[in-house]
C-alpha positions in Angstrom: 0.0 0.0 0.0 1.2 3.5 -0.9 0.0 6.7 0.8 0.9 10.2 -0.5 1.0 12.8 2.3 1.6 16.5 2.4 1.5 19.0 5.2 1.2 22.7 5.8 1.9 24.4 9.1 2.7 27.9 10.3 5.8 28.7 12.3 7.5 32.0 13.0 4.8 33.9 11.0 5.6 31.9 7.9 3.5 29.1 6.3 5.5 26.0 5.4 4.3 23.4 2.8 6.0 20.4 4.5 6.0 18.6 7.8 7.8 20.4 10.6 11.4 19.3 11.4 12.4 18.3 14.9 14.3 21.5 15.4 11.2 23.6 14.4 9.0 21.6 16.8 11.5 22.0 19.6 11.8 25.7 19.0 8.0 26.0 19.0 7.7 24.0 22.2 10.3 26.1 23.9 8.3 29.2 23.0 4.9 27.7 24.0 3.8 24.2 24.8 0.3 25.2 23.7 1.6 26.3 20.3 3.6 23.0 19.9 0.5 21.0 20.8 -1.5 22.9 18.2 1.3 22.2 15.6 1.2 18.5 16.4 -2.6 18.4 16.3 -2.8 20.2 13.0 -0.2 18.0 11.3 -1.8 14.8 12.7 -5.3 15.9 11.6 -4.0 16.7 8.0 -2.7 13.1 7.8 -6.0 11.7 9.1 -8.0 13.7 6.5 -5.7 12.7 3.6 -6.0 9.0 4.5 -9.8 9.4 4.4 -9.8 11.3 1.2 -7.5 8.7 -0.4 -9.8 5.9 0.9 -6.9 4.1 2.5 -8.1 0.7 3.7 -7.2 -0.3 7.2 -4.4 -2.8 7.8 -4.5 -5.5 10.4 -1.6 -7.1 12.2 2.0 -6.0 12.2 3.4 -3.9 9.3 6.7 -2.6 8.0 7.0 1.0 6.8 9.2 2.8 4.4 9.0 6.6 4.6 10.1 8.2 1.3 10.7 11.8 2.3 10.8 14.1 -0.7 12.4 17.3 0.5 13.3 20.7 -1.1 15.3 21.7 2.0 18.8 20.7 3.2 17.6 19.7 6.7 19.4 16.7 8.2 17.7 13.3 7.7 16.9 12.8 11.4 15.4 16.3 11.5 13.1 15.5 8.5 12.1 12.0 9.7 10.9 13.2 13.0 7.6 14.0 11.4 6.8 10.2 11.3 5.3 10.9 14.8 2.6 13.0 13.3 2.1 10.5 10.4 1.7 7.5 12.7 -0.7 9.3 15.0 -2.7 10.4 11.9 -2.8 6.9 10.5 -4.1 5.6 13.8 -6.7 8.4 14.0 -7.9 7.6 10.5 -8.3 3.9 11.5 -5.6 2.8 9.0 -3.5 1.3 11.8 -4.9 -0.4 14.8 -2.2 1.1 17.0 1.3 2.6 16.5 3.0 0.6 19.2 5.5 -2.3 18.7 2.8 -4.9 18.5 1.6 -3.4 15.2 4.8 -1.7 13.8 7.8 -3.7 12.7 10.5 -2.1 10.7 10.5 1.6 10.0 13.0 2.8 7.4 13.6 6.3 5.9 14.7 7.3 2.5 15.5 11.0 1.9 15.1 12.3 -1.7 16.2 15.8 -2.8 13.2 17.2 -4.7 11.6 20.5 -5.8 8.5 19.7 -3.7 8.0 18.5 -0.1 5.9 15.4 0.4 6.1 11.9 1.8 5.2 8.6 0.1 4.6 6.0 2.8 4.9 2.4 1.8 3.2 -0.1 4.1 3.7 -3.8 3.8 2.7 -6.7 5.9 5.5 -7.6 8.4 7.1 -10.9 7.4 9.6 -10.9 10.3 12.5 -9.7 8.0 14.0 -6.3 7.3 12.9 -4.2 4.4 
C-alpha cells in the first residue's frame, strides 16, 4: 500500500508546505507548549484527513513501513524523519493502523530524496519478520 502525504503548518509567522522538522518543533515547544501541541494536532489531523480522502483501507496485524521523504530543503535526515510521529498518529486516528505501538509496527525505514517539492510517500507492507 502507498500513501501520499503533504502537510502545511505555520511557524515564526511563515507558512511551510511540508512537515515540521524536529528543530522547528523543539523551537516551537520552547516558546509555547500550547503552540507546539497545536502544531502536532494540526499535522496529525492533516494526515488523518488525507487518509480518508484517499480511501486508504485499514491494515491489520504487524506492518513494516518505508517513509520516502521528498524534500526541497537541506535539513538533516533525522530532522526531517521526526515527522513520522505525526504521520503514525494520523494513521491511527484515521483507522488505517490499529495502533502505532511495537505490537503493530515492525521495521520503519527512511529514504530522503532531494526534490523540488515537499511530500512523503509512505509504503506499508505486511511484516514478514524480516527487514525491508
